[in-house]
RODO-2510 file (C-alpha; in nm, 4 decimals, decimal comma):
residues 148
     n   res          X          Y          Z
     1     m    10,3605    11,5292    -1,1170
     2     g    10,6814    11,7316    -1,1367
     3     i    10,7551    12,0734    -1,2668
     4     r    10,9485    11,8978    -1,5796
     5     d    10,6162    11,7100    -1,6397
     6     v    10,3890    11,9752    -1,6264
     7     a    10,6484    12,1697    -1,8840
     8     w    10,6460    11,9128    -2,1081
     9     s    10,2862    11,8480    -2,0944
    10     t    10,2377    12,2278    -2,2213
    11     i    10,4854    12,2068    -2,5032
    12     k    10,4869    11,8825    -2,6225
    13     w    10,2289    11,9280    -2,9106
    14     k    10,3954    12,2248    -3,0485
    15     f    10,7302    12,0583    -3,0129
    16     i    10,5942    11,7438    -3,2208
    17     k    10,4572    11,9618    -3,4971
    18     k    10,7729    12,1428    -3,5385
    19     r    11,0177    11,8497    -3,5059
    20     l    10,8160    11,6273    -3,7312
    21     g    10,7130    11,9019    -4,0008
    22     y    10,3790    11,8688    -3,9740
    23     t    10,0870    12,0701    -4,1460
    24     d     9,7985    12,1733    -3,9122
    25     e     9,5960    11,9198    -4,0547
    26     e     9,8725    11,6245    -4,0439
    27     m     9,8736    11,7226    -3,6540
    28     k     9,5266    11,7333    -3,6028
    29     n     9,5396    11,3713    -3,7477
    30     f     9,8522    11,2718    -3,5354
    31     r     9,6431    11,3552    -3,2154
    32     e     9,3528    11,1584    -3,3083
    33     n     9,5334    10,8418    -3,2365
    34     p     9,5381    10,7884    -2,8556
    35     r     9,8616    10,5577    -2,9018
    36     n    10,0391    10,8901    -2,9781
    37     e     9,9397    11,0667    -2,6513
    38     d    10,0415    10,7621    -2,4768
    39     i    10,3674    10,7543    -2,6242
    40     l    10,4550    11,1209    -2,6072
    41     s    10,3749    11,0893    -2,2179
    42     k    10,6459    10,8265    -2,1528
    43     a    10,9203    11,0546    -2,3713
    44     p    11,0810    11,2076    -2,0882
    45     e    11,1597    10,8904    -1,9097
    46     l    11,2564    10,7432    -2,2417
    47     l    11,5038    10,9969    -2,2893
    48     k    11,6857    10,9279    -1,9793
    49     k    11,7641    10,5646    -2,1111
    50     t    12,0581    10,4389    -2,3012
    51     i    12,0103    10,1200    -2,5251
    52     i    12,3531     9,9491    -2,5150
    53     v    12,4132     9,6587    -2,7540
    54     e    12,7474     9,4336    -2,6665
    55     v    12,9333     9,1984    -2,9085
    56     i    12,9566     8,8900    -2,7074
    57     d    13,1198     8,6556    -2,9543
    58     s    13,3055     8,7224    -3,2559
    59     h    13,4915     8,5643    -3,4983
    60     g    13,6143     8,6276    -3,8639
    61     c    13,4313     8,9651    -3,8450
    62     n    13,5521     9,1580    -4,1489
    63     s    13,4362     9,5083    -4,0063
    64     r    13,6764     9,3791    -3,6913
    65     h    13,4187     9,4178    -3,4284
    66     g    13,5099     9,1906    -3,1132
    67     v    13,3970     9,1024    -2,8101
    68     g    13,3402     9,3723    -2,5877
    69     d    13,2376     9,6387    -2,8564
    70     k    12,9560     9,8458    -2,7844
    71     f    12,7076    10,0328    -3,0166
    72     y    12,5098    10,2864    -2,8061
    73     f    12,1748    10,4348    -2,8785
    74     d    11,9333    10,6981    -2,7024
    75     g    11,6057    10,5602    -2,5795
    76     a    11,4235    10,6413    -2,8972
    77     g    11,6578    10,4212    -3,0822
    78     n    11,8961    10,6451    -3,2560
    79     l    12,2607    10,5768    -3,2759
    80     l    12,4846    10,7813    -3,0627
    81     t    12,7778    10,7664    -3,3093
    82     k    13,0126    10,9551    -3,0975
    83     l    13,0126    10,6762    -2,8352
    84     c    13,0209    10,4054    -3,0836
    85     p    13,3511    10,2347    -3,2874
    86     k    13,4697    10,4456    -3,5857
    87     r    13,3383    10,1926    -3,8098
    88     i    13,0288    10,0030    -3,7790
    89     c    12,8902     9,7089    -4,0022
    90     v    12,5457     9,7911    -4,1504
    91     y    12,4432     9,4091    -4,1089
    92     a    12,5394     9,4075    -3,7416
    93     l    12,2921     9,7025    -3,6944
    94     n    12,0366     9,5344    -3,9313
    95     a    12,0530     9,2376    -3,6935
    96     i    11,9926     9,4118    -3,3917
    97     t    11,7208     9,6174    -3,5093
    98     p    11,4406     9,3865    -3,3894
    99     q    11,5933     9,4063    -3,0372
   100     v    11,5858     9,7763    -3,0383
   101     f    11,2468     9,8015    -3,1595
   102     t    11,1391     9,5774    -2,8698
   103     a    11,3149     9,7375    -2,6197
   104     n    11,1073    10,0502    -2,7066
   105     e    10,7885     9,8540    -2,7385
   106     l    10,8563     9,6919    -2,3858
   107     f    10,8959    10,0400    -2,2377
   108     y    10,5985    10,1908    -2,3979
   109     a    10,4154     9,8992    -2,2295
   110     g    10,5304     9,9676    -1,8930
   111     v    10,7653     9,6631    -1,8826
   112     d    11,1446     9,6743    -1,8199
   113     p    11,3156     9,6205    -2,1725
   114     n    11,5642     9,4250    -1,9550
   115     e    11,3077     9,1638    -1,9107
   116     m    11,3118     9,0754    -2,2904
   117     r    11,3534     8,7185    -2,3527
   118     f    11,5282     8,6882    -2,6873
   119     k    11,7930     8,9769    -2,6272
   120     r    12,0413     8,8266    -2,8762
   121     a    12,1028     8,8513    -3,2295
   122     a    12,3843     8,7869    -3,4733
   123     c    12,4903     8,9145    -3,8163
   124     f    12,3601     8,7212    -4,0998
   125     d    12,7016     8,5913    -4,1906
   126     v    12,6805     8,2166    -4,0983
   127     g    13,0690     8,2178    -4,0070
   128     l    13,3377     7,9991    -4,1705
   129     e    13,2421     7,6645    -4,0644
   130     c    12,9023     7,6950    -4,2531
   131     g    13,0470     7,8649    -4,5841
   132     g    13,0589     8,2348    -4,4584
   133     w    13,3545     8,4432    -4,3334
   134     g    13,2855     8,5500    -4,0045
   135     r    13,0104     8,5939    -3,7346
   136     i    12,9208     8,8335    -3,4482
   137     v    12,6915     8,7814    -3,1683
   138     m    12,5272     9,0515    -3,0125
   139     e    12,2958     9,1388    -2,6650
   140     i    12,1383     9,4284    -2,5657
   141     k    12,0270     9,5913    -2,2268
   142     v    11,8907     9,9545    -2,1525
   143     e    12,0493    10,1543    -1,8834
   144     d    12,0101    10,4870    -1,7331
   145     r    12,1568    10,7463    -1,9210
   146     n    12,3775    10,8782    -1,6196
   147     k    12,5383    10,5428    -1,5844
   148     l    12,7486    10,6092    -1,8958
***
């Protein structure tokens, strides 16, 4: 165990209590769930990851998302707006939410999130040929943060 792990082990409960705004009673309840200890033990490694969602197909997108556009999230699933296009369609984000959640769950379970079987999603617009306007398809991957 490195010095960073020892430091995290020492401060994690105080950090979480302050970050989430929990009372002492709420923190007691939080700590009673062993799943929370497991998740927090993996947090330092998760913070070293970036979730990248790339548009791999696009036609008729009113928000003008095109092939190669990327949406970046930190390892915990927070959108990193400074790295993303200026305009982001909420329906695209809604469509990719299950894959971002699954990437987190796989990571917490000790499985490489890039081994996800269903790593693509599409906005709910069915495209012009099916009576809609346009459609984008996105694919998710997880990389080490230092690769950006």
